N, CA, C and O of each residue as an XYZ file, in Angstrom:
932
protein
N      31.713     73.600     66.755
C      32.791     74.261     67.477
C      33.133     75.350     66.839
O      33.789     75.189     65.809
N      32.662     77.262     67.425
C      33.293     78.317     66.541
C      34.814     79.361     67.003
O      35.555     80.085     66.339
N      34.741     78.793     69.111
C      35.600     79.161     69.382
C      35.699     78.214     70.505
O      34.841     77.683     71.210
N      37.521     78.124     70.464
C      37.903     78.267     71.792
C      39.104     79.072     72.827
O      40.190     79.574     72.537
N      38.519     78.969     73.885
C      39.379     79.854     74.511
C      39.910     78.883     75.447
O      39.342     78.224     76.318
N      41.391     78.947     74.999
C      42.099     78.511     76.161
C      42.313     78.899     77.411
O      42.273     78.089     78.338
N      42.627     80.506     77.628
C      43.067     81.112     78.563
C      41.900     81.179     79.707
O      42.052     81.238     80.927
N      40.273     81.143     78.689
C      39.405     81.014     80.272
C      39.073     79.937     80.219
O      38.054     79.636     80.841
N      39.690     79.048     79.562
C      39.469     77.146     79.459
C      37.976     77.186     79.554
O      37.211     77.080     80.513
N      37.747     77.417     77.959
C      35.816     77.482     77.560
C      35.892     77.167     76.327
O      36.906     77.243     75.633
N      34.627     76.729     75.932
C      34.572     76.625     74.097
C      33.374     77.356     73.247
O      32.612     77.054     74.166
N      32.803     77.813     72.635
C      31.685     77.840     72.715
C      31.499     77.382     71.379
O      32.510     76.943     70.831
N      30.142     77.385     70.548
C      28.958     75.781     70.163
C      28.261     76.373     69.920
O      28.206     77.400     70.596
N      27.039     76.173     68.614
C      26.415     76.093     67.852
C      26.035     75.035     67.891
O      26.931     74.446     67.286
N      24.715     73.672     68.412
C      24.153     72.500     68.766
C      22.745     72.481     68.833
O      21.867     73.175     69.345
N      22.842     71.068     67.885
C      20.685     70.721     68.626
C      20.786     69.925     69.536
O      21.758     69.235     69.842
N      19.770     69.995     70.009
C      19.723     69.211     71.545
C      17.816     68.923     70.774
O      17.084     69.709     70.172
N      17.675     67.896     71.060
C      16.596     67.022     70.287
C      16.433     65.914     71.755
O      17.405     65.200     72.001
N      14.875     65.800     72.906
C      14.825     65.129     74.130
C      13.716     64.609     73.086
O      13.366     65.309     72.136
N      13.146     63.224     73.354
C      12.473     62.247     73.142
C      11.819     62.017     74.106
O      12.761     62.221     74.872
N      10.656     61.652     75.066
C       9.171     60.971     75.635
C       7.978     60.562     75.325
O       7.301     60.951     74.374
N       7.671     59.686     76.209
C       5.891     59.620     76.150
C       5.362     60.315     77.146
O       5.980     60.749     78.117
N       4.093     60.442     76.898
C       3.154     61.052     77.612
C       2.118     60.523     77.283
O       1.487     61.098     76.396
N       1.590     59.336     77.814
C      -0.267     58.600     77.584
C      -1.239     59.468     77.405
O      -2.073     59.562     76.504
N      -0.968     60.369     78.774
C      -2.322     61.133     79.187
C      -2.473     61.892     78.020
O      -3.636     62.293     77.961
N      -1.862     62.231     77.151
C      -1.664     63.811     75.802
C      -2.226     62.969     74.722
O      -3.265     63.435     74.253
N      -1.806     61.813     74.179
C      -2.612     61.290     73.117
C      -4.029     61.399     73.464
O      -4.678     61.439     74.510
N      -4.374     61.448     71.707
C      -5.659     61.552     71.000
C      -5.751     61.095     69.689
O      -5.031     60.213     69.219
N      -6.471     61.579     69.205
C      -7.165     60.868     67.659
C      -7.047     61.458     66.819
O      -7.692     62.507     66.801
N      -6.164     61.129     65.646
C      -6.012     61.905     64.445
C      -7.590     62.526     63.853
O      -7.764     63.644     63.368
N      -8.776     61.313     64.079
C      -9.368     61.695     63.623
C     -10.028     63.451     63.984
O     -10.699     64.049     63.143
N      -9.667     64.077     65.399
C     -10.257     64.930     65.848
C      -9.982     65.846     65.219
O     -10.874     66.619     64.867
N      -8.289     66.119     64.775
C      -7.861     67.106     63.631
C      -7.317     66.942     62.615
O      -6.352     67.355     61.972
N      -8.154     66.215     62.563
C      -7.193     65.604     60.876
C      -5.886     65.625     60.528
O      -5.316     66.190     59.595
N      -5.394     64.776     61.602
C      -3.801     64.732     61.745
C      -3.705     63.833     62.655
O      -4.687     63.625     63.367
N      -2.209     62.911     62.889
C      -1.179     62.704     63.250
C      -0.420     62.902     64.070
O      -0.293     62.178     65.057
N       0.466     64.258     63.765
C       0.926     65.096     64.661
C       1.097     66.276     64.615
O       1.217     66.912     63.568
N       1.137     66.793     65.870
C       0.680     68.751     66.242
C       1.994     69.072     66.371
O       2.948     68.393     66.749
N       1.882     70.678     65.853
C       2.857     71.431     66.365
C       3.502     72.023     66.734
O       4.375     72.524     66.025
N       3.387     72.298     68.208
C       3.542     73.462     69.088
C       4.384     74.507     69.655
O       5.203     75.258     69.124
N       4.079     74.407     70.582
C       5.243     76.031     71.041
C       5.671     75.491     73.091
O       4.931     75.603     74.068
N       6.846     75.044     73.025
C       7.153     75.457     74.188
C       5.582     76.109     74.367
O       4.722     75.422     73.817
N       5.233     76.976     74.856
C       4.263     77.666     76.196
C       2.910     77.121     75.800
O       1.894     77.657     76.244
N       2.819     75.660     74.657
C       1.899     75.696     74.634
C       1.922     74.342     75.036
O       0.814     73.996     75.447
N       2.694     73.531     75.067
C       3.142     72.770     75.903
C       2.999     72.738     77.561
O       2.514     71.862     78.276
N       3.733     74.295     77.983
C       3.851     73.721     78.944
C       1.889     73.906     80.218
O       1.399     73.458     81.255
N       1.521     74.999     78.915
C      -0.014     75.034     79.332
C      -0.781     73.633     79.559
O      -1.540     73.158     80.404
N      -0.105     73.181     78.215
C      -1.591     71.942     78.079
C      -1.072     71.035     79.450
O      -1.969     70.586     80.163
N       0.471     70.733     79.866
C       1.172     70.248     80.628
C       0.132     70.352     82.249
O      -0.239     69.492     83.047
N      -0.043     71.803     82.173
C      -0.254     72.152     83.467
C      -1.833     71.944     84.144
O      -2.212     71.648     85.277
N      -2.503     72.234     82.936
C      -3.540     71.633     83.133
C      -3.892     70.032     83.060
O      -4.981     69.496     83.264
N      -2.859     69.538     82.770
C      -3.568     67.503     83.071
C      -2.653     67.165     83.840
O      -2.127     66.065     83.672
N      -2.239     67.998     84.853
C      -0.625     67.735     86.255
C      -0.048     67.018     85.546
O      -0.124     65.820     85.818
N       0.844     67.476     84.234
C       2.110     66.372     84.120
C       3.315     67.057     84.019
O       3.345     68.204     83.575
N       4.080     66.606     84.301
C       5.389     67.020     84.587
C       6.176     66.743     83.528
O       6.188     65.635     82.992
N       7.214     68.182     82.981
C       7.917     67.662     82.282
C       9.575     68.165     82.666
O      10.183     68.865     83.476
N       9.870     67.068     81.198
C      11.215     66.781     81.767
C      12.284     68.020     81.561
O      13.139     68.094     80.678
N      12.048     68.839     82.459
C      12.664     70.224     82.190
C      14.549     69.783     82.248
O      14.861     68.890     83.036
N      15.826     70.539     81.288
C      16.742     70.485     82.051
C      17.572     71.782     82.454
O      17.060     72.810     82.896
N      19.018     71.568     82.221
C      20.426     72.065     83.302
C      21.991     71.402     81.808
O      22.550     70.325     81.599
N      22.088     73.015     81.075
C      23.515     72.247     80.509
C      23.807     72.857     81.571
O      23.591     74.009     81.948
N      24.491     71.695     82.177
C      25.100     71.532     83.835
C      26.315     72.708     83.526
O      26.312     73.687     84.272
N      27.474     72.624     82.319
C      28.643     72.837     82.130
C      28.552     74.682     81.222
O      29.333     75.633     81.222
N      27.923     74.571     80.918
C      27.210     76.403     80.832
C      27.329     77.560     81.330
O      26.726     78.056     82.283
N      28.408     78.144     80.429
C      28.333     79.849     80.795
C      27.692     80.463     80.697
O      26.972     79.823     79.931
N      27.092     81.561     80.864
C      26.500     82.894     80.776
C      25.302     82.358     80.482
O      24.797     81.427     81.110
N      24.543     83.223     79.013
C      23.338     82.709     78.723
C      22.865     81.795     77.329
O      23.634     81.668     76.377
N      22.011     81.415     77.343
C      21.701     80.419     75.940
C      21.325     80.697     75.206
O      20.164     80.290     75.203
N      21.548     81.265     74.330
C      20.570     81.942     72.796
C      20.073     81.022     71.739
O      20.536     80.596     70.682
N      19.262     80.911     72.222
C      17.975     79.916     71.425
C      17.925     80.553     70.214
O      17.802     81.777     70.173
N      18.068     79.371     68.446
C      17.520     80.403     67.509
C      15.880     79.886     67.602
O      14.981     80.670     67.910
N      15.626     78.330     67.261
C      14.596     78.333     67.994
C      14.574     77.120     68.525
O      15.550     76.387     68.682
N      13.044     76.813     68.911
C      12.736     75.820     70.060
C      11.265     75.048     69.225
O      10.315     75.721     68.825
N      11.375     73.258     69.067
C      10.266     73.597     68.306
C       9.390     71.867     68.987
O      10.275     71.037     69.197
N       8.481     71.514     69.192
C       7.829     70.738     69.650
C       6.731     70.032     68.719
O       5.753     70.574     68.204
N       7.253     68.277     68.597
C       6.016     67.090     67.952
C       5.218     66.542     68.831
O       5.645     65.444     69.187
N       4.099     66.896     69.399
C       3.235     65.766     69.795
C       1.910     64.642     68.746
O       0.892     65.033     68.175
N       2.462     63.258     68.835
C       1.942     62.493     68.109
C       1.105     62.432     68.599
O       0.857     63.070     69.623
N      -0.054     61.201     67.742
C      -1.070     60.486     68.427
C      -0.885     59.541     69.288
O      -1.698     58.627     69.431
N      -0.131     59.614     69.757
C      -0.080     58.745     70.671
C       1.075     58.409     71.763
O       1.736     57.441     72.140
N       0.907     59.914     72.066
C       1.587     60.640     72.921
C       3.262     60.985     73.036
O       3.946     61.623     73.837
N       3.519     60.256     71.867
C       5.094     60.416     72.110
C       5.179     62.181     71.499
O       4.596     62.769     70.589
N       6.206     62.597     72.517
C       6.741     65.062     72.309
C       8.106     64.222     71.762
O       8.662     63.140     71.948
N       8.279     65.534     70.911
C       9.719     65.905     70.408
C      10.395     66.702     70.684
O      10.584     67.137     69.548
N      10.994     67.339     71.321
C      11.144     68.769     71.660
C      12.861     68.344     71.277
O      13.721     67.572     71.701
N      12.686     69.530     70.057
C      14.210     70.576     69.840
C      14.139     71.527     69.139
O      13.388     72.038     68.308
N      15.967     71.833     70.093
C      16.257     72.750     70.081
C      17.484     73.353     69.261
O      18.591     72.821     69.353
N      17.251     74.578     68.383
C      18.979     74.913     68.246
C      19.343     76.270     69.260
O      18.724     77.196     69.784
N      20.744     75.771     69.182
C      20.959     77.035     70.496
C      22.814     77.345     70.243
O      23.732     76.690     69.748
N      22.688     78.698     70.887
C      24.834     79.016     70.588
C      24.393     79.212     72.325
O      23.425     79.727     72.885
N      25.860     78.394     72.898
C      26.268     78.805     73.957
C      27.753     78.435     74.439
O      28.687     77.704     74.112
N      27.484     79.173     75.198
C      29.466     79.075     75.894
C      29.653     78.384     76.867
O      29.231     78.793     77.949
N      30.580     76.689     76.759
C      30.361     76.075     77.855
C      31.838     76.000     77.742
O      32.694     76.171     76.874
N      31.721     75.463     79.774
C      33.183     75.287     80.693
C      34.191     74.061     80.296
O      33.713     73.033     80.776
N      35.267     73.819     79.680
C      35.895     72.823     79.803
C      37.270     73.138     81.121
O      38.133     74.007     80.998
N      37.175     72.429     82.002
C      38.621     73.268     82.835
C      38.548     71.510     82.996
O      38.392     70.859     84.029
N      38.724     71.017     81.558
C      39.750     69.965     81.642
C      40.771     69.838     81.076
O      41.209     68.766     80.657
N      41.627     71.579     80.924
C      42.768     71.380     80.024
C      44.386     70.808     80.653
O      44.733     71.009     81.816
N      45.287     70.038     79.574
C      46.000     69.717     79.614
C      46.590     69.772     79.650
O      47.019     68.618     79.652
N      48.215     71.141     79.773
C      48.987     71.497     77.677
C      50.167     71.125     78.682
O      50.454     71.851     79.634
N      51.260     69.143     78.197
C      51.739     69.043     79.304
C      52.315     68.468     77.594
O      52.996     67.488     77.291
N      52.036     68.962     77.203
C      52.224     68.243     75.271
C      51.908     69.256     74.259
O      51.969     69.338     73.032
N      51.521     70.051     75.313
C      51.434     70.988     73.732
C      52.832     71.368     72.781
O      53.976     71.282     73.227
N      52.598     71.668     71.818
C      51.159     71.636     71.582
C      50.802     70.738     70.008
O      50.470     71.275     68.951
N      50.987     69.271     70.253
C      50.755     67.349     70.177
C      49.673     67.372     71.525
O      50.610     67.613     72.286
N      48.669     67.330     72.315
C      47.954     67.839     73.469
C      46.473     67.475     72.857
O      45.849     68.065     71.975
N      46.090     66.228     73.667
C      44.700     66.033     73.016
C      44.169     66.529     74.897
O      44.736     66.537     75.990
N      42.083     67.056     74.098
C      42.433     67.918     75.254
C      40.641     66.784     75.345
O      40.452     66.115     74.329
N      39.820     66.689     76.179
C      38.326     67.325     76.273
C      37.067     67.657     76.315
O      36.468     67.606     77.389
N      36.271     68.164     74.845
C      35.298     69.094     75.656
C      34.168     68.275     75.790
O      33.959     67.402     74.948
N      33.315     68.466     76.861
C      32.384     67.663     77.043
C      30.918     68.117     77.096
O      31.019     69.227     77.620
N      30.239     68.006     76.973
C      28.548     68.916     77.067
C      27.922     67.993     77.644
O      27.679     66.879     77.178
N      27.373     68.781     79.613
C      26.822     67.884     79.607
C      25.673     68.200     80.025
O      25.817     69.404     80.236
N      24.174     67.838     80.407
C      23.368     68.145     80.393
C      22.359     66.855     80.821
O      22.057     65.763     80.339
N      22.002     67.700     82.092
C      21.152     67.274     83.760
C      19.806     67.241     83.608
O      19.293     68.312     83.283
N      18.939     66.100     83.786
C      17.564     66.536     83.756
C      17.158     67.013     85.912
O      17.811     66.575     86.859
N      16.010     67.912     85.988
C      15.858     68.214     86.709
C      15.119     67.704     87.517
O      15.204     67.960     88.718
N      14.015     66.661     86.878
C      13.075     65.069     88.123
C      14.330     64.572     88.392
O      15.453     64.622     87.890
N      13.694     63.992     89.503
C      14.990     62.605     89.632
C      14.471     61.752     88.678
O      13.591     61.843     87.822
N      15.300     60.837     89.074
C      15.922     59.827     87.766
C      14.264     58.495     88.545
O      14.526     57.390     88.069
N      13.475     58.424     89.065
C      12.222     57.896     89.319
C      11.197     58.309     88.352
O      10.334     57.586     87.855
N      11.405     59.608     88.138
C       9.997     60.268     86.690
C      10.195     60.294     85.140
O       9.504     60.026     84.156
N      12.113     60.976     85.508
C      12.546     60.708     83.899
C      14.145     60.999     84.103
O      14.854     61.864     84.617
N      14.368     59.126     83.032
C      15.893     59.447     83.339
C      16.352     59.432     81.672
O      15.601     59.151     80.738
N      17.786     59.812     81.580
C      17.944     59.259     80.263
C      18.641     57.520     79.389
O      19.118     56.721     80.194
N      18.642     57.407     78.995
C      18.392     56.262     78.046
C      19.473     56.452     76.920
O      19.896     57.462     76.358
N      19.804     54.941     76.780
C      20.442     54.483     75.390
C      19.684     54.394     74.260
O      18.705     53.726     73.930
N      20.491     55.377     73.647
C      19.203     54.554     72.095
C      19.746     53.655     70.790
O      20.412     54.243     69.938
N      19.611     52.993     70.719
C      19.217     52.676     69.449
C      21.031     52.442     67.845
O      22.143     52.007     67.544
N      19.971     53.101     67.561
C      20.810     54.093     66.496
C      21.757     55.375     67.378
O      21.206     56.311     67.957
N      22.746     55.242     67.342
C      23.811     56.396     67.857
C      24.277     57.672     67.232
O      23.923     57.375     66.091
N      24.684     58.601     67.127
C      24.802     60.184     66.427
C      25.459     59.307     65.251
O      26.208     58.423     65.669
N      25.361     59.363     64.309
C      26.497     59.121     62.634
C      27.847     60.165     63.418
O      27.655     60.767     64.474
N      28.997     60.199     62.754
C      30.517     60.665     62.989
C      29.925     61.831     62.611
O      28.846     62.096     62.081
N      31.125     62.663     63.102
C      30.763     63.563     62.736
C      31.716     64.640     61.577
O      32.867     64.623     61.142
N      30.720     65.371     61.428
C      32.243     66.311     60.180
C      33.182     66.657     60.299
O      33.411     67.089     61.429
N      34.341     66.715     59.283
C      35.625     66.166     58.988
C      36.191     68.618     59.885
O      37.015     69.041     60.696
N      34.658     69.546     58.650
C      34.922     70.732     59.002
C      33.899     71.786     60.284
O      32.993     72.499     59.853
N      34.123     71.750     61.385
C      33.882     72.190     62.107
C      33.148     73.332     62.803
O      32.298     73.479     63.681
N      34.313     74.477     61.515
C      34.579     76.008     62.167
C      35.758     76.256     62.786
O      36.383     77.251     62.419
N      36.382     75.288     63.996
C      37.453     75.354     64.238
C      38.962     75.037     63.684
O      39.768     74.143     63.942
N      38.976     75.826     63.072
C      40.751     76.074     62.552
C      41.983     75.223     63.323
O      42.488     74.284     62.709
N      42.464     75.559     64.674
C      43.248     74.702     64.483
C      42.624     73.096     65.463
O      43.035     72.045     65.955
N      41.604     73.765     65.289
C      41.207     72.284     66.494
C      40.447     70.906     65.597
O      39.679     71.109     64.657
N      40.847     69.417     66.117
C      39.652     68.334     64.694
C      39.669     67.394     65.802
O      40.562     67.088     66.592
N      38.504     67.024     65.672
C      37.500     66.204     66.844
C      38.355     64.271     66.070
O      38.189     63.793     64.948
N      38.898     63.893     66.847
C      39.208     62.323     66.562
C      38.594     62.053     66.596
O      38.324     61.534     65.512
N      37.104     61.859     67.948
C      36.603     61.114     68.464
C      35.658     61.425     69.425
O      35.988     62.284     70.243
N      34.004     60.677     69.567
C      33.321     61.460     70.985
C      32.553     60.329     71.131
O      32.408     59.621     70.135
N      32.104     60.055     72.023
C      31.394     59.548     71.968
C      30.262     60.014     73.778
O      30.562     60.829     74.651
N      29.601     59.522     73.735
C      27.744     59.422     75.089
C      28.380     58.581     77.004
O      29.178     57.712     77.354
N      27.897     59.057     77.347
C      28.366     58.237     78.723
C      26.318     58.912     79.046
O      25.631     59.805     78.551
N      26.070     57.727     80.231
C      24.790     58.521     81.232
C      25.253     57.938     82.978
O      25.973     57.131     83.567
N      24.300     58.958     83.192
C      25.627     58.400     84.507
C      24.191     59.368     85.609
O      23.584     60.369     85.228
N      23.967     58.492     87.250
C      23.160     59.448     87.816
C      24.657     60.029     88.848
O      25.816     59.676     89.066
N      23.305     61.566     89.405
C      24.497     62.512     89.875
C      23.549     62.313     91.359
O      22.647     61.548     91.701
N      24.020     63.030     91.767
C      22.531     63.142     93.899
C      21.756     64.431     93.109
O      22.255     65.175     92.266
N      20.191     64.458     93.724
C      19.735     65.358     93.843
C      18.591     65.553     95.376
O      18.222     65.000     96.412
N      18.471     66.513     94.712
C      17.397     67.095     96.324
C      17.011     65.528     97.424
O      16.589     64.390     97.217
N      17.343     66.127     98.301
C      17.202     64.903     99.257
C      16.766     63.174     98.635
O      15.891     62.625     97.965
N      17.805     62.899     99.246
C      18.778     62.135     99.043
C      18.114     61.358     97.524
O      18.168     60.128     97.489
N      17.655     61.920     96.609
C      17.823     61.606     95.475
C      18.633     61.631     94.391
O      19.672     62.269     94.558
N      18.461     61.089     93.241
C      19.399     61.170     92.297
C      18.255     61.066     90.795
O      17.224     60.486     90.455
N      19.858     62.634     89.930
C      19.201     62.232     88.977
C      19.891     62.089     88.085
O      21.111     62.205     88.210
N      19.352     61.817     87.018
C      20.053     61.543     85.584
C      20.632     62.550     84.465
O      19.965     63.349     83.807
N      21.534     62.409     84.420
C      22.681     63.233     83.551
C      23.574     62.597     81.948
O      24.303     61.607     81.883
N      23.153     63.666     80.676
C      23.908     62.748     79.707
C      24.891     63.649     78.973
O      24.805     64.568     78.158
N      26.158     62.795     79.803
C      27.124     64.074     79.055
C      27.959     63.528     77.624
O      28.221     62.327     77.576
N      28.270     64.194     76.754
C      28.754     63.990     75.277
C      30.247     65.004     75.681
O      30.608     65.994     76.316
N      30.789     63.780     74.678
C      32.386     64.240     74.912
C      33.084     64.192     73.732
O      33.300     63.129     73.150
N      33.557     65.562     73.223
C      34.623     65.169     72.495
C      35.923     65.287     72.571
O      36.333     66.389     72.937
N      37.274     63.862     72.153
C      38.175     64.028     72.140
C      38.631     65.100     71.037
O      38.103     65.070     69.925
N      39.411     65.850     71.287
C      39.937     66.901     70.189
C      41.415     66.989     70.207
O      42.114     66.798     71.201
N      41.917     67.361     68.768
C      43.642     67.039     68.809
C      44.395     68.852     67.620
O      43.974     69.678     66.811
N      45.660     68.483     68.358
C      45.208     70.315     67.144
C      45.468     69.756     66.240
O      45.690     68.569     66.001
N      45.439     71.030     65.435
C      46.149     70.846     63.928
C      47.814     71.024     63.714
O      48.287     72.086     64.120
N      48.344     70.455     63.356
C      49.813     70.484     63.502
C      50.310     71.516     62.339
O      51.432     72.003     62.200
N      49.326     71.673     61.672
C      49.673     72.312     59.932
C      49.408     73.805     60.543
O      50.088     74.769     60.193
N      48.431     73.886     61.419
C      48.349     75.498     61.944
C      49.123     76.086     62.435
O      49.204     77.242     62.018
N      50.141     75.665     63.593
C      51.312     76.156     63.803
C      52.526     75.933     62.939
O      53.398     76.797     63.042
N      52.730     75.011     62.168
C      53.824     75.148     61.184
C      53.727     76.488     60.397
O      54.447     77.477     60.530
N      52.591     76.288     59.477
C      52.337     78.112     58.876
C      52.329     79.134     59.520
O      52.590     80.199     58.962
N      52.043     79.076     60.796
C      51.732     79.908     61.854
C      52.610     81.160     62.690
O      52.769     82.379     62.767
N      53.118     79.579     63.343
C      53.586     80.667     64.231
C      55.909     79.321     63.705
O      56.954     79.946     63.524
N      55.848     77.778     63.647
C      56.743     77.289     63.254
C      57.890     77.983     62.056
O      59.016     78.331     62.409
N      57.420     78.111     60.655
C      57.734     79.344     59.945
C      58.472     79.988     59.845
O      59.572     80.100     59.303
N      57.325     80.873     60.879
C      57.732     82.190     60.374
C      59.222     82.485     61.185
O      60.117     83.193     60.724
N      59.269     81.745     62.549
C      59.903     81.671     63.770
C      61.575     81.706     63.091
O      62.582     82.404     62.974
N      60.945     80.321     62.757
C      62.183     80.050     61.731
C      63.026     80.830     60.698
O      64.242     81.020     60.697
N      61.949     81.293     59.696
C      62.785     82.438     59.003
C      63.612     83.241     59.451
O      64.771     83.318     59.044
N      62.699     84.525     61.095
C      63.220     85.169     61.130
C      64.716     85.158     62.366
O      65.226     86.064     63.026
N      65.042     83.620     62.232
C      66.135     83.556     63.012
C      66.987     83.001     62.410
O      68.025     82.819     63.047
N      66.949     82.483     60.930
C      67.461     81.743     59.823
C      68.213     83.881     59.597
O      69.371     84.292     59.521
N      66.964     84.587     59.570
C      68.218     86.285     59.024
C      68.453     86.515     59.888
O      69.654     86.737     59.728
N      68.104     86.823     61.710
C      69.731     86.661     62.204
C      71.032     86.439     62.127
O      72.064     87.077     61.922
N      70.712     85.415     62.335
C      71.897     84.496     62.020
C      72.702     84.550     60.785
O      73.913     84.339     60.841
N      72.228     84.764     59.900
C      73.206     85.115     58.532
C      73.519     86.832     58.728
O      73.478     87.638     57.799
N      73.823     87.153     60.105
C      74.660     88.755     60.161
C      76.450     87.998     60.254
O      77.640     88.286     60.123
N      75.491     86.858     60.579
C      77.259     86.632     61.103
C      78.323     86.466     60.587
O      79.498     86.618     60.920
N      77.439     85.910     59.146
C      78.269     85.310     58.146
C      78.879     86.788     57.337
O      80.000     87.032     56.891
N      78.426     87.086     57.350
C      78.561     88.461     56.695
C      79.835     89.452     56.368
O      79.824     90.563     56.897
N      80.407     89.260     55.923
C      81.953     90.067     55.807
C      81.673     91.910     56.117
O      82.509     92.473     56.824
N      80.481     92.744     55.550
C      80.429     93.617     55.733
C      79.294     94.149     56.783
O      78.172     93.769     57.118
N      80.207     95.273     57.142
C      79.040     95.210     58.365
C      78.020     96.294     57.880
O      76.870     96.496     58.269
N      78.803     96.972     56.869
C      76.968     98.253     56.725
C      76.002     97.149     56.367
O      74.812     97.433     56.499
N      76.404     95.558     55.799
C      75.107     94.581     55.049
C      74.428     94.717     56.706
O      73.364     95.287     56.947
N      75.407     93.986     57.853
C      74.588     93.733     59.355
C      73.408     95.026     59.314
O      72.297     94.703     58.893
N      73.562     96.098     59.627
C      72.425     96.964     59.635
C      71.905     96.842     58.931
O      70.829     96.380     59.312
N      71.957     97.046     57.313
C      70.494     96.182     56.666
C      70.068     95.226     57.318
O      69.238     95.378     58.215
N      70.611     93.958     56.945
C      69.770     92.490     57.338
C      69.228     93.285     58.793
O      68.071     93.696     58.714
N      69.920     93.533     60.064
C      68.670     94.327     60.881
C      67.955     94.179     61.277
O      67.395     93.547     62.173
N      67.775     95.533     59.800
C      66.703     96.583     59.993
C      65.659     95.283     59.211
O      64.494     94.942     59.420
N      66.039     95.108     58.864
C      64.911     94.166     57.416
C      64.296     93.149     58.346
O      63.232     92.545     58.214
N      65.362     93.076     59.503
C      64.669     91.729     60.023
C      63.917     92.487     61.548
O      63.329     91.889     62.448
N      64.104     93.508     61.466
C      62.949     93.616     62.822
C      61.710     94.260     62.380
O      60.768     94.337     63.168
N      61.565     95.055     60.372
C      60.910     95.039     60.097
C      59.682     93.957     59.592
O      58.584     94.355     59.201
N      60.134     92.287     59.686
C      59.711     91.414     59.008
C      58.681     91.284     60.527
O      57.452     91.356     60.532
N      59.600     91.073     61.787
C      58.874     91.105     63.301
C      57.465     91.652     62.706
O      56.499     91.137     62.143
N      57.873     93.064     63.152
C      56.914     93.572     63.341
C      55.397     93.946     62.445
O      54.373     94.527     62.806
N      55.879     93.201     60.889
C      55.161     93.190     60.398
C      54.014     91.943     60.324
O      52.902     91.869     59.801
N      54.780     91.073     61.048
C      53.993     89.884     61.373
C      53.283     89.938     62.298
O      52.189     89.379     62.219
N      53.803     90.886     63.934
C      52.689     91.322     64.749
C      51.764     91.984     64.032
O      50.724     91.494     64.472
N      51.506     92.641     63.354
C      50.491     93.337     62.989
C      49.494     92.828     61.990
O      48.278     93.020     62.019
N      50.432     91.910     60.779
C      49.231     90.797     59.797
C      48.728     90.644     61.096
O      48.085     91.528     61.662
N      48.981     89.620     61.562
C      47.946     88.587     62.454
C      47.114     89.612     63.452
O      45.911     89.604     63.193
N      47.269     89.974     63.898
C      46.095     91.460     64.406
C      45.330     91.734     64.043
O      44.284     91.589     64.676
N      45.340     92.352     62.693
C      44.981     92.537     61.776
C      43.516     91.369     61.482
O      42.356     91.774     61.544
N      43.934     89.735     61.130
C      43.670     88.483     60.999
C      42.571     88.469     62.122
O      41.350     88.488     61.968
N      43.340     88.427     63.358
C      42.669     88.470     64.468
C      41.338     89.061     64.312
O      40.299     88.401     64.333
N      41.426     90.628     64.120
C      40.950     91.677     64.228
C      39.125     91.486     63.034
O      37.946     91.688     63.328
N      39.799     91.031     61.751
C      38.844     91.113     60.410
C      38.246     89.438     60.270
O      37.554     89.129     59.300
N      38.548     88.581     61.187
C      38.522     87.373     60.339
C      36.775     86.707     61.050
O      36.402     86.750     62.223
N      36.381     86.412     60.415
C      34.606     86.509     60.915
C      34.421     85.369     61.918
O      33.322     85.175     62.437
C-alpha cells in the first residue's frame, strides 16, 4: 500500500499476482529441449494457445481505477503442462466501503477483487493448501497498519446465465494513533495552550507578543506541512 486517498475512496498498491493452472495439451518431453521448464513471454503463450485452440484464463481486476502499469510479466511452462503466470504491477483500486464514524479510531477494509473472464465450468479459483505468509509491518503507508488479511472465493453472474469465479483479497487496516498524536493533536494542544496563557498575563503588552507568536506558529505549521507533502517521496 503506497497511498490512500480518503476523499476519492481509493488506494494505490504495488502488488504481485500469480496464476497457476494445468494445460495437458501443452506438455512436452524434457529431452526435446534438454529442459524441464520453459520461460516465455505472454505473447508467445497466446500464440501457442491459439495454435492448439486452447482457452486461457484471462482475468480482470474488478475494482481497478484507470490503468494497470505492469513492471514485468513472466510465464513458466513445465514439461507436465503446468503453467505459472507471474505479474508485478502498480495500480489504483477503489475502496467504496470507507466508514468514518469512529475516526480517528476507525478500521477500514481494502479489497482487491480479481475476476476470471471465462465461465467457472472452464476455469475457477480454488483454495490453496499453503496460504500466504503474514504481511510485513512496513507497507509504505505511515498512516495505516494492516491488522488482518484473508482471502475469499465466490461465484458471480456471467453472460448467458452462467457464473464466473472471483478471488477477493481483503486487508483490514487501522490508523496509526501516533501519526495523529504527533502530527495533529500535539501541535493543536500547543497552539491552544499558548492562546489561553494570554488571559493570565498581567501586562497587556505581553498579550500582543504572545498573540503574534501564536499566529506565527500556526502559519509555520501550515507551511511546514505543505512542504513535507510536496517534497515527500
